[in-house]
N, C-alpha and C positions, 0 to 999 in steps of 0.2 A: 504494500500500500504506500502511495506517495504522499508525502507531507507537503501542504501548500498553505503556509501561514499568511493570513490577510492581516497585516499590521494595523490598518486603519480602523478595524473593528475589534481587534485582538481576540477574535473567535478562534476556537480550535476547529480547523477544517481539514479533513482528510478526503482524498478522492481515490477511488478504485476504478480506473477507466476500463479495465479488462472484464471485471465482473465474472464472466464465464468464458473460458478460453475459446470455445468454438464461435462465440459471438464477440470476440475482442474487437473493440472499436465501434461497436454498435450501441453500447450503453455506457453511461457514466454514473457511478454511484457516489453520492456525496454524504459525508457524515459531518455535521456541524454542531458544535456546542456554543450556545449563545453567550456572549460576554456578560459579566455581572452588571455592567454599566449601560447595557443596551436599552434605549428608549422603546416603548411600544411602537411597533411598525407592522403594517400588513405584510404577511409572509411572501406575497408575490413581489412586492417592492424589495423586501429583504433579499430574496434570492436573486433578483436582477442585479443587485449590488455585488453579490458574490460571483455571479456568472454573467458578466457584462456582454458576452457573446451570445447569450440566449435572448429570445424575444419575449415580450409580454404575453403573446399568444401561446408560446411554447410552455411558459411557466403556468399559465392558466389551464391549459389542457393537461399538463402533468398533474396539477392538483385535482382536476376533475376525474382523472383516471385512478385516483387513490394512491399516487406514487409519492406523495409528500406526507411523511409521518412525523409527528411531534410527540415525543414522550410515549411512543408506542401506539399512537392513534392517528389515523388518516385525518387530514384537515383540509378545509376548503381555502380558496385563495384569499378570503377576507380575514382569516385567522391572524391575530396579532401576536407576534413573537414576544416572549418575555425573557428576562435574565435567567440563565441556567437551562433554558429549553435545549433538549437534544433533538436535532432534526436529521432525518434520513430522507434523501431524495434520490429517486432513480430517474435519470434523464435518458431518453432514447434519442439517438440521432443517427442518420445515415452516414456511411463512410465519407470522409472529406475529400472526394475527388475534386480536382480543379474544374474540369469541364466534362459534362455528360453529353455525348453526341447521340441523339436519337438515331437508331439504325433499324431498318426493316428486316428483322431477323425472326424467322418462325419460332413461336413458342407455344407450348401446350397449356392453355388456360383452362382449368377444370371448374373454376368458380369465380364469379366476380359480382360485386355490388358496389354501392357508392362509397364503402368504407375500406374494402380490402379486395385482394385478388389472391387466388391460390393457383400456383403453377406447378406442373409436373415437369421438372427439368431433365433434359437429356444429359447423359454422360458426355463429357468433353467440353461442356459450356462452363466458363468461369462465371461466378455469380456477380462480381462487381469489378470495375476497373482497378488495376494496380500495376505494380512493376512488371513489365513484360506482357501485360494484357490490358492495354489502354482502351481497346474497343472490342466489339464482338461479344460482349458479355450480356448476361441476363438483364442487368440494369440498363444497358443501351437499348435492348429490345423493348423493355417496359417503358422507357422514356418515349419511344416511338409510338407504342400502343396507346399511352395516355394522351399524347399530343394530338392524335387523330380523333379523339373522343370530344365532341363539342360540349358535352355535359360535365367533363372533368374539370373541377375547380378545387385545387388542393392548396392548403396553407403550408405544405411542405416545400422546402427549397430543393430537395432532391428526392429520388425514389426512396420510399420508406422501408428499407430492409429491416426485418425483425430478427432474422437468424440467417444462417448460411450453411451450405454444405460444400464439400470439396469439388473441384473441377470434375474429377472422374467418378464422383458419386452421383447416381441418378436419384430422382424422386421428388417429393413434395416440399414446397416452400410457401409460406404465407407472406404477403407484402402489404403494408398499410398504405392507404391512399390519402390519409390526412393525419394531422398531428395528434388528435385524440386517439384514433385507432392505434397509432404507433406507440403511444404511451401506455395504453391499456394492454396491448399484446406484449409489449416489452416486459411489463410487470408479470404477466403469466409465465413467460420464459424465465425470468429472473427467479420467480418463486417455484419454478419447476412444476407447474400445474398443467402443462400441455401434455398431450398423449402422443408419443412417437415410438414407432417400432421400425427397426431396420432389418433387412434381409442381407445375409452375407454368405458367400461360399468360402470355406476355409480349408486349408490343407489338413489332411489326416482324418482319422476316425475319432471324433470327440467322444471321450469315454462315457461321461455322464449325460443323461437325457436332458438335464438342465442344471444350471449352476450360477454362481455369482463370482465375479472377479473383483477383488478389492486391491487397489494399489495406487500410490501417488504417481502422477504422470508429469514429466518434465522433459526438457531437451535431453537428447541422447548425449552422454559424456564425450563421445568421439565423433559421431555423425550428426551434425547440426541440422540435417534435413529430416531427421527422424525424431519422433517423440519416444520416450522410454519409460517403462514401468519400474518404479523404485518400490520394492516390496516393503522395505523397512520404514518408509515415510520420511526419510531424512532429506529428500529433495522432492521438488515438484509439488503438485496439488492433489488433494484427496480426490479419488475417482472410483465410481462403482458402476459395473456393467452386469446386468442379468442376461443370461442367454438360455435358449431352449432349442434343442435339436428338432428340425422339421423333417429332414431326410438324410439318409446316409448313402454315400457312393463309394464305400470301401476306402478309397484313398482321399476322398474329399467329403465335406459335410456341409449341408445347408442348415444354417442356424438363424434364429430370430433373436435380435438383441434389443434390450430395453435399457436406456441410459438413465441412471439415477442422477448423474452429473453430466456436464457437457464440455469436457476438455477437448482440446485440439487433438485430432486423430485418435480419439479415445478407443473406439472399437478396434482400429488397426493396431494400436499399441498393446491393448489388453489381450487381444487374441494371439498376437505374437508372443506375449509374455507366457501364456500357458501352452505354447508350442504349436499353435494352430494359426499361422500367418494367413492373411487373406489371399485367396487364389489370384494369381497374376498381379499382385501388388508390387510393382517394380521398386518403389521407394523402400519397401520393407523386405526385399529379396524374395518376394513370393512369386516372381516371374521365372523361377527355375523349378525343376521337378523336385519337390521336397518329400513326396511319398510315392510308393509304388514299387514296381519291379524293374530290374535292370535288363530290359529287353528292348531291342530296336522298335518292335511293333508298338509297345506301350509308349516309348518316348515320342514316336511320331504321332500317336494319338493325342498326347498331351499338347504337343506343339500345334496340332490342328485346333484343339479347343482354345488355346491361347489366341489363335487367329480369329476365331469366332467371338471371343470375349477379350478384346485387346485393352483391358483396363482392370483396375482392382474391382472385385466382385462385391460391391456394396450398394444397396438401394434403400432410400428412405421410403418405406412402404406405407406407413400410416401417419396421419397428422390430425390431432384433435385439439380444440381450444374453445373458449367461450367467446361468442361474437361480442365485440366491444360495445355495440349499440343495442342490438336486440336481446343480448344476454342469453341467447340460445346456444346450446352446445352444437358445435360444428365438428363433423368427422369426415375424413376423406381417406380413401385407399387408392394406392397406385398399383396396378398389376405388375407382375414381374416383367422387366424390359426384355425386348427381343433377344439381346445378346446373352443375357443370363438364362433365358428360357432355352435358347438353342444349346448352350453349354450343358445344361442339366439333361436335356434330351440325349445328347451325345454320350454323356456318362451312363445313362440308363441303358442305352443300346450296347455300349461297351461291356457293361456288367452282364447283360443278357447273353452275350456271345463269348464270355470268358469266365 
Protein backbone atom coordinates (compact mmCIF):
# COMPACT_ATOMS: atom_id res chain seq x y z
CA UNK A 1 0.00 0.00 0.00
CA UNK A 2 1.35 3.40 -0.97
CA UNK A 3 1.43 6.31 1.43
CA UNK A 4 0.24 9.67 0.12
CA UNK A 5 0.24 12.29 2.89
CA UNK A 6 -1.82 15.41 2.20
CA UNK A 7 -0.11 18.03 4.35
CA UNK A 8 -2.72 20.76 3.90
CA UNK A 9 -5.36 18.75 5.79
CA UNK A 10 -2.99 16.58 7.80
CA UNK A 11 -5.27 13.58 7.19
CA UNK A 12 -3.94 10.05 7.08
CA UNK A 13 -4.51 8.98 3.49
CA UNK A 14 -3.43 5.68 2.01
CA UNK A 15 -4.20 4.40 -1.47
CA UNK A 16 -4.23 0.93 -2.93
CA UNK A 17 -4.44 1.41 -6.68
CA UNK A 18 -4.19 -2.27 -7.51
CA UNK A 19 -6.98 -3.58 -5.21
CA UNK A 20 -7.17 -6.89 -7.03
CA UNK A 21 -4.32 -7.84 -9.32
CA UNK A 22 -6.36 -9.06 -12.27
CA UNK A 23 -8.04 -5.64 -12.33
CA UNK A 24 -4.95 -3.58 -11.52
CA UNK A 25 -5.41 -0.04 -12.79
CA UNK A 26 -9.20 -0.29 -12.95
CA UNK A 27 -9.92 0.61 -9.33
CA UNK A 28 -8.44 2.89 -6.68
CA UNK A 29 -9.09 2.24 -3.00
CA UNK A 30 -8.67 5.19 -0.61
CA UNK A 31 -8.50 4.99 3.19
CA UNK A 32 -8.71 8.39 4.89
CA UNK A 33 -8.66 9.29 8.57
CA UNK A 34 -10.02 12.79 9.00
CA UNK A 35 -7.86 15.27 10.91
CA UNK A 36 -8.96 16.29 14.40
CA UNK A 37 -9.18 19.96 13.31
CA UNK A 38 -11.36 19.34 10.26
CA UNK A 39 -14.39 21.67 9.98
CA UNK A 40 -17.72 20.03 8.99
CA UNK A 41 -17.75 19.65 5.20
CA UNK A 42 -19.89 17.75 2.72
CA UNK A 43 -18.11 14.54 1.84
CA UNK A 44 -18.34 15.11 -1.92
CA UNK A 45 -16.47 18.41 -1.52
CA UNK A 46 -14.04 16.79 0.91
CA UNK A 47 -13.19 14.02 -1.57
CA UNK A 48 -12.78 16.46 -4.42
CA UNK A 49 -10.06 18.16 -2.37
CA UNK A 50 -8.31 14.84 -1.88
CA UNK A 51 -8.69 13.69 -5.47
CA UNK A 52 -8.57 16.82 -7.58
CA UNK A 53 -8.43 14.76 -10.79
CA UNK A 54 -11.92 13.39 -10.04
CA UNK A 55 -15.08 15.14 -11.17
CA UNK A 56 -18.06 16.12 -9.02
CA UNK A 57 -20.19 13.70 -11.04
CA UNK A 58 -17.77 10.84 -10.43
CA UNK A 59 -17.79 11.47 -6.68
CA UNK A 60 -21.59 11.76 -6.70
CA UNK A 61 -22.05 8.47 -8.56
CA UNK A 62 -19.48 6.78 -6.33
CA UNK A 63 -21.55 7.79 -3.29
CA UNK A 64 -24.77 6.71 -4.99
CA UNK A 65 -23.31 3.27 -5.68
CA UNK A 66 -22.52 2.79 -1.99
CA UNK A 67 -18.76 2.96 -2.52
CA UNK A 68 -18.12 5.68 0.09
CA UNK A 69 -18.10 4.23 3.62
CA UNK A 70 -17.64 6.26 6.80
CA UNK A 71 -17.01 4.43 10.06
CA UNK A 72 -18.33 1.24 8.51
CA UNK A 73 -21.51 2.68 6.97
CA UNK A 74 -22.21 3.74 3.39
CA UNK A 75 -23.05 7.45 3.16
CA UNK A 76 -24.60 9.79 0.62
CA UNK A 77 -22.87 12.78 -0.92
CA UNK A 78 -24.43 15.26 1.54
CA UNK A 79 -22.89 13.55 4.59
CA UNK A 80 -20.71 15.99 6.52
CA UNK A 81 -17.33 14.68 7.58
CA UNK A 82 -16.30 15.09 11.20
CA UNK A 83 -12.96 14.97 13.01
CA UNK A 84 -11.79 11.39 13.47
CA UNK A 85 -14.01 9.91 10.74
CA UNK A 86 -12.53 6.90 8.98
CA UNK A 87 -13.43 7.00 5.30
CA UNK A 88 -13.08 4.19 2.77
CA UNK A 89 -13.64 4.95 -0.92
CA UNK A 90 -13.59 2.66 -3.93
CA UNK A 91 -13.11 4.67 -7.13
CA UNK A 92 -13.55 2.91 -10.44
CA UNK A 93 -11.83 4.30 -13.48
CA UNK A 94 -10.93 3.00 -16.94
CA UNK A 95 -7.27 2.52 -17.91
CA UNK A 96 -5.57 5.84 -18.62
CA UNK A 97 -4.89 5.48 -22.33
CA UNK A 98 -3.96 8.73 -24.04
CA UNK A 99 -6.09 8.21 -27.14
CA UNK A 100 -8.80 5.68 -27.88
CA UNK A 101 -9.28 5.26 -31.62
CA UNK A 102 -12.71 3.84 -32.52
CA UNK A 103 -12.19 0.87 -34.83
CA UNK A 104 -14.75 -1.21 -36.71
CA UNK A 105 -13.76 -4.59 -35.26
CA UNK A 106 -16.32 -7.41 -34.99
CA UNK A 107 -17.23 -8.29 -31.40
CA UNK A 108 -19.80 -10.68 -29.99
CA UNK A 109 -22.21 -8.66 -27.83
CA UNK A 110 -24.48 -11.04 -25.92
CA UNK A 111 -26.40 -8.39 -23.96
CA UNK A 112 -26.74 -4.61 -23.97
CA UNK A 113 -28.93 -1.98 -22.34
CA UNK A 114 -28.58 1.68 -21.40
CA UNK A 115 -26.20 0.92 -18.52
CA UNK A 116 -23.94 -1.94 -19.54
CA UNK A 117 -22.86 -4.34 -22.23
CA UNK A 118 -21.74 -7.97 -21.93
CA UNK A 119 -19.22 -9.21 -24.49
CA UNK A 120 -18.08 -12.74 -25.30
CA UNK A 121 -14.44 -12.04 -26.20
CA UNK A 122 -12.55 -14.14 -28.71
CA UNK A 123 -9.13 -15.48 -27.82
CA UNK A 124 -6.35 -13.37 -29.30
CA UNK A 125 -8.02 -10.00 -28.68
CA UNK A 126 -6.34 -7.67 -26.18
CA UNK A 127 -8.85 -6.06 -23.83
CA UNK A 128 -7.45 -2.53 -23.72
CA UNK A 129 -4.61 -0.57 -25.36
CA UNK A 130 -1.19 -0.76 -23.80
CA UNK A 131 2.46 -1.21 -24.65
CA UNK A 132 2.74 -3.18 -27.89
CA UNK A 133 -1.03 -3.14 -28.45
CA UNK A 134 -2.18 0.42 -29.03
CA UNK A 135 -5.07 -0.50 -31.29
CA UNK A 136 -7.11 -3.50 -32.40
CA UNK A 137 -8.33 -4.03 -28.84
CA UNK A 138 -11.76 -4.65 -27.36
CA UNK A 139 -11.82 -1.07 -26.08
CA UNK A 140 -11.22 0.25 -29.62
CA UNK A 141 -14.06 -1.93 -30.90
CA UNK A 142 -16.42 -0.78 -28.13
CA UNK A 143 -15.57 2.88 -28.76
CA UNK A 144 -16.68 2.40 -32.37
CA UNK A 145 -19.80 0.51 -31.31
CA UNK A 146 -20.85 3.24 -28.88
CA UNK A 147 -20.05 6.07 -31.30
CA UNK A 148 -22.51 4.78 -33.91
CA UNK A 149 -25.36 4.59 -31.37
CA UNK A 150 -27.34 7.88 -31.50
CA UNK A 151 -28.89 7.14 -28.10
CA UNK A 152 -25.56 6.61 -26.35
CA UNK A 153 -24.90 9.47 -23.94
CA UNK A 154 -22.33 8.59 -21.32
CA UNK A 155 -20.70 10.63 -18.58
CA UNK A 156 -17.60 8.43 -18.85
CA UNK A 157 -14.45 9.87 -20.41
CA UNK A 158 -13.41 6.42 -21.63
CA UNK A 159 -14.89 2.97 -22.14
CA UNK A 160 -15.89 1.68 -18.68
CA UNK A 161 -13.93 -1.51 -18.14
CA UNK A 162 -14.93 -3.21 -14.91
CA UNK A 163 -12.58 -6.21 -15.16
CA UNK A 164 -10.40 -7.87 -17.78
CA UNK A 165 -9.05 -11.18 -18.97
CA UNK A 166 -5.82 -12.10 -20.73
CA UNK A 167 -5.38 -11.72 -24.48
CA UNK A 168 -5.49 -15.45 -25.13
CA UNK A 169 -8.28 -16.16 -22.66
CA UNK A 170 -11.72 -16.27 -24.26
CA UNK A 171 -15.06 -15.56 -22.65
CA UNK A 172 -17.34 -13.10 -20.88
CA UNK A 173 -16.71 -9.52 -19.81
CA UNK A 174 -19.09 -6.81 -18.57
CA UNK A 175 -18.48 -3.16 -19.53
CA UNK A 176 -20.20 -0.18 -17.90
CA UNK A 177 -21.76 2.55 -20.05
CA UNK A 178 -22.00 5.27 -17.41
CA UNK A 179 -20.29 6.38 -14.23
CA UNK A 180 -22.90 5.00 -11.85
CA UNK A 181 -22.88 1.55 -13.46
CA UNK A 182 -19.08 1.54 -13.38
CA UNK A 183 -19.01 2.38 -9.66
CA UNK A 184 -21.72 -0.13 -8.77
CA UNK A 185 -20.17 -3.00 -10.73
CA UNK A 186 -16.68 -2.17 -9.47
CA UNK A 187 -17.95 -2.55 -5.90
CA UNK A 188 -19.34 -6.01 -6.71
CA UNK A 189 -16.00 -7.14 -8.12
CA UNK A 190 -14.13 -5.57 -5.21
CA UNK A 191 -16.39 -7.35 -2.70
CA UNK A 192 -16.09 -10.59 -4.76
CA UNK A 193 -19.86 -10.87 -5.10
CA UNK A 194 -19.85 -11.67 -8.80
CA UNK A 195 -20.30 -15.24 -10.06
CA UNK A 196 -17.55 -16.40 -12.41
CA UNK A 197 -16.49 -19.85 -13.52
CA UNK A 198 -13.63 -20.67 -15.88
CA UNK A 199 -13.04 -23.75 -18.01
CA UNK A 200 -9.47 -24.94 -18.48
CA UNK A 201 -7.68 -27.86 -20.08
CA UNK A 202 -4.65 -28.82 -18.02
CA UNK A 203 -1.84 -31.30 -18.53
CA UNK A 204 -2.10 -34.61 -16.70
CA UNK A 205 -4.80 -36.61 -14.96
CA UNK A 206 -5.86 -34.50 -11.98
CA UNK A 207 -6.04 -36.92 -9.05
CA UNK A 208 -8.97 -35.54 -7.06
CA UNK A 209 -12.40 -34.89 -8.53
CA UNK A 210 -12.39 -31.51 -6.83
CA UNK A 211 -10.13 -29.50 -4.61
CA UNK A 212 -8.85 -26.13 -3.45
CA UNK A 213 -5.48 -24.53 -4.14
CA UNK A 214 -4.24 -22.00 -1.58
CA UNK A 215 -1.00 -20.15 -2.12
CA UNK A 216 0.32 -16.60 -2.36
CA UNK A 217 0.88 -15.41 -5.93
CA UNK A 218 3.65 -13.02 -6.90
CA UNK A 219 6.21 -12.49 -9.61
CA UNK A 220 8.39 -15.48 -10.42
CA UNK A 221 11.80 -15.04 -8.77
CA UNK A 222 13.65 -15.76 -12.05
CA UNK A 223 11.15 -15.37 -14.90
CA UNK A 224 9.48 -11.97 -14.64
CA UNK A 225 6.97 -12.91 -17.35
CA UNK A 226 5.42 -15.52 -15.07
CA UNK A 227 3.54 -15.39 -11.81
CA UNK A 228 4.59 -17.88 -9.15
CA UNK A 229 2.84 -19.61 -6.26
CA UNK A 230 4.61 -19.19 -2.92
CA UNK A 231 3.25 -21.90 -0.64
CA UNK A 232 4.68 -20.43 2.57
CA UNK A 233 3.11 -17.00 2.08
CA UNK A 234 6.40 -15.12 2.45
CA UNK A 235 5.93 -13.40 -0.92
CA UNK A 236 3.06 -12.35 -3.14
CA UNK A 237 -0.62 -12.01 -2.26
CA UNK A 238 -3.07 -14.52 -0.80
CA UNK A 239 -4.96 -16.44 -3.50
CA UNK A 240 -7.55 -19.24 -3.46
CA UNK A 241 -8.74 -21.31 -6.44
CA UNK A 242 -11.42 -24.01 -6.25
CA UNK A 243 -11.48 -26.58 -9.03
CA UNK A 244 -13.68 -29.45 -10.16
CA UNK A 245 -12.92 -32.11 -12.78
CA UNK A 246 -15.42 -32.16 -15.65
CA UNK A 247 -13.79 -34.73 -17.95
CA UNK A 248 -10.61 -36.77 -18.06
CA UNK A 249 -8.60 -37.40 -21.23
CA UNK A 250 -5.95 -39.65 -19.62
CA UNK A 251 -3.10 -37.22 -20.30
CA UNK A 252 -5.17 -34.03 -20.12
CA UNK A 253 -8.05 -32.96 -17.82
CA UNK A 254 -10.92 -30.55 -18.33
CA UNK A 255 -11.46 -28.61 -15.09
CA UNK A 256 -13.83 -25.92 -13.92
CA UNK A 257 -12.25 -23.21 -11.76
CA UNK A 258 -13.89 -20.83 -9.34
CA UNK A 259 -11.79 -17.95 -8.08
CA UNK A 260 -12.11 -16.80 -4.49
CA UNK A 261 -9.55 -14.10 -5.23
CA UNK A 262 -8.54 -12.47 -8.51
CA UNK A 263 -4.77 -12.38 -8.82
CA UNK A 264 -2.92 -11.93 -12.08
CA UNK A 265 -2.65 -15.30 -13.91
CA UNK A 266 -4.19 -16.96 -10.85
CA UNK A 267 -5.49 -20.10 -12.56
CA UNK A 268 -2.36 -20.44 -14.69
CA UNK A 269 0.00 -20.10 -11.71
CA UNK A 270 -2.05 -22.25 -9.31
CA UNK A 271 -2.56 -25.12 -11.74
CA UNK A 272 1.15 -25.13 -12.58
CA UNK A 273 1.88 -25.19 -8.85
CA UNK A 274 0.02 -28.49 -8.40
CA UNK A 275 1.69 -30.00 -11.46
CA UNK A 276 -1.06 -29.41 -14.00
CA UNK A 277 0.04 -26.57 -16.29
CA UNK A 278 -2.56 -25.26 -18.72
CA UNK A 279 -2.51 -27.06 -22.05
CA UNK A 280 -0.50 -25.14 -24.68
CA UNK A 281 0.26 -22.27 -22.28
CA UNK A 282 3.48 -21.01 -23.86
CA UNK A 283 4.32 -18.57 -21.08
CA UNK A 284 4.19 -21.35 -18.48
CA UNK A 285 5.88 -24.03 -20.61
CA UNK A 286 2.62 -25.80 -21.31
CA UNK A 287 3.28 -25.76 -25.05
CA UNK A 288 5.50 -28.85 -24.84
CA UNK A 289 4.37 -32.44 -24.34
CA UNK A 290 4.20 -32.75 -20.56
CA UNK A 291 2.27 -36.02 -20.21
CA UNK A 292 1.80 -39.12 -22.32
CA UNK A 293 3.87 -41.75 -24.07
CA UNK A 294 7.14 -41.47 -25.92
CA UNK A 295 5.90 -42.58 -29.33
CA UNK A 296 6.05 -40.67 -32.64
CA UNK A 297 2.33 -41.22 -33.28
CA UNK A 298 1.38 -39.67 -29.92
CA UNK A 299 3.78 -36.75 -30.34
CA UNK A 300 2.31 -35.99 -33.76
CA UNK A 301 -1.19 -36.18 -32.32
CA UNK A 302 -0.38 -33.60 -29.63
CA UNK A 303 1.24 -31.29 -32.19
CA UNK A 304 -1.92 -31.49 -34.26
CA UNK A 305 -4.01 -30.55 -31.23
CA UNK A 306 -1.66 -27.61 -30.55
CA UNK A 307 -2.40 -26.40 -34.08
CA UNK A 308 -6.15 -26.67 -33.51
CA UNK A 309 -5.84 -24.88 -30.15
CA UNK A 310 -2.97 -22.40 -30.66
CA UNK A 311 -3.25 -20.68 -27.25
CA UNK A 312 -3.59 -21.51 -23.59
CA UNK A 313 -6.80 -23.44 -22.95
CA UNK A 314 -8.69 -21.07 -20.65
CA UNK A 315 -12.23 -19.77 -21.10
CA UNK A 316 -14.35 -17.42 -18.94
CA UNK A 317 -17.47 -19.58 -19.06
CA UNK A 318 -19.95 -17.81 -16.77
CA UNK A 319 -20.56 -14.31 -15.47
CA UNK A 320 -23.14 -13.29 -12.89
CA UNK A 321 -23.77 -9.95 -11.18
CA UNK A 322 -26.52 -7.66 -9.90
CA UNK A 323 -27.70 -5.08 -12.42
CA UNK A 324 -26.71 -1.61 -11.14
CA UNK A 325 -30.10 -0.03 -11.91
CA UNK A 326 -32.76 -2.76 -11.95
CA UNK A 327 -31.05 -4.67 -9.09
CA UNK A 328 -31.99 -7.90 -10.85
CA UNK A 329 -29.55 -10.79 -10.93
CA UNK A 330 -27.93 -11.13 -14.36
CA UNK A 331 -26.35 -14.40 -15.40
CA UNK A 332 -24.62 -15.34 -18.65
CA UNK A 333 -22.97 -18.46 -20.01
CA UNK A 334 -20.55 -18.68 -22.89
CA UNK A 335 -20.34 -22.02 -24.72
CA UNK A 336 -17.01 -23.71 -25.18
CA UNK A 337 -15.17 -21.91 -28.00
CA UNK A 338 -14.58 -23.73 -31.27
CA UNK A 339 -10.85 -24.30 -30.73
CA UNK A 340 -11.31 -25.89 -27.29
CA UNK A 341 -14.26 -27.92 -28.56
CA UNK A 342 -12.21 -29.27 -31.46
CA UNK A 343 -9.31 -30.10 -29.14
CA UNK A 344 -11.56 -32.06 -26.78
CA UNK A 345 -13.14 -33.98 -29.66
CA UNK A 346 -9.71 -34.97 -30.95
CA UNK A 347 -8.71 -36.23 -27.50
CA UNK A 348 -11.88 -38.33 -27.28
CA UNK A 349 -11.24 -39.87 -30.70
CA UNK A 350 -7.62 -40.55 -29.79
CA UNK A 351 -8.62 -42.36 -26.59
CA UNK A 352 -11.29 -44.37 -28.40
CA UNK A 353 -8.68 -45.64 -30.83
CA UNK A 354 -5.82 -46.22 -28.39
